N, C-alpha and C positions, 0 to 999 in steps of 0.2 A: 354095082353101079347105082342101083336104086338106093342103097344105103348111103352111098356117097352123095347122091342128089339130096337125099333127105338131110344128111349132115350139113351139106352146103346151104340148103334151104333154112335149116334151124340156125346155123351160124349167121346166115344173112339176116334172118329175122331177129336174132339176138343182137346182131350188130346194128341193124336198123332201129331196133327198140332201144338199145343203149345210146345210139346217136340221138334219137328223138328225146330220150331222157336227158342227155347232156344238153341238147338244144333247149329243152324246157327249163333245165337248171340254169343255163346261161341266161335265158329270158327272165327268169325269176331274179337272178343276180343283177341283171341290167335294170330291171324294174325297181328292185330294192335300192340299187345304187342311185337311180334317178330320184327316188323318194327321199333318200338320205340327203342328196345334194339339195333338193328343194327345201327340205326341213332345215338344213344347215344354212341355206341362204335366208330363209324366213327368220330363223333365230338370230343370224348376224344382223339382219335389218332391224329386228326388234331390239337387239342390244344397242345398236347405233341410235335408234329412236329414243330408247330409255336414257342413254348417255347424254343425248342432246337435251332431253327433258330435265335431267339432273343438272346439267350445265346452266340451263335457263333458270331453273329454280334457285341455283346458287347465286346467279346474277340478281334475281329478284330479291333474294334474302339480303344480299349485300346492299342493294339500293334501299330496301326497307330499313335496314339497320342504320344506314347513313341518314335517311330521313328522320328516323327516330332520334338519332343523336342530335341532329340540327334542331328538331322540335324541343328536345330537352334543354339544349343550350339557349334557344330563344325564350323558352319558358322561364329558365333560371334568370336570364337577363331581365325579362319583364318583371319578375318577382323582385329582383334587386332594385330596379327602377321604382317599382311601387313602394318597396320598403323605404327607399331614400325619400320619396315624396311624402310618405306618411311621417317619417322622422322629421322632415323639414316642416311639415304642417304642425306637428306636435310642438316643435320648437317655437314656431310662430305663435301658436296658441298659448304656450307658456309665457312668451314675451308679452303678448296682448293681455293675458291675465295679470301679469305683474304690472304692466302699464296702467290698466284700468283700476287695479287695486291702489296704486300710487295716486292716480287721479281722484279716486273716491276718498282716500284718506285726506288728500290736500283740500278737496272740496268740503268735506266734513269739518276739517280743522278751520278752514276759512269761514264756513257758516257758523261754527261754534264761536269763533272770534267776533264775527259780526253780531251774533245774538248777545254775546257778553257785553259788547260795546253798546248795543242798543238798550239792553237791560240797565246798564250803568247810567245811560242818558236818561232813561225813564225814571230811574230811582232818584237821580239828581233833580230832574224836573219835578218829580212828585214831592221831594223834600222841600224844594223851593216854593212850590204851590202851597204845600202844607203850612210852611212858615208864613207865607203871605196871607193866607186865609186866617191863620191863627192871630196874626197881627191885626187884621181887619176886624175880627171878632173882639179882640182886645180893645180896639178903638171904640167899639160900641158898648164896651163894658161886659162883654160876654166871655164865658170860658168854654172852650171846645169840649172839655170833659163833662160839663154840665148838660150839654145838649144831647 
């Protein structure tokens, strides 16, 4: 009977020890399970946050590319307008140069004609005066070559 009690006590102790061990194992499993679920939730939230950030960055990139495209288009248009203005001004400058060259030639031709006419008038007047004074000297019996 004593052996029996001891055997029952040992079995009870082993059973209680096994039960405590199983409870401890179950508690560890529950704790690990909670930790796993917490980590999984945190990772899921982190993934969602990163996906939102990626989405926002893609939107920002698209807007930036659109703005860049608009800026390039506007810059190209401004350059084309500037080039057109420069070409127009060059054409006007060339036309003005031609007009002023024409005016200058006409003025110089006119001045040359006037100088030629004036010179001819002076030469005629000089010849007339020369002849008149020659005749006057001749009336007094003088020769212009002797003077």
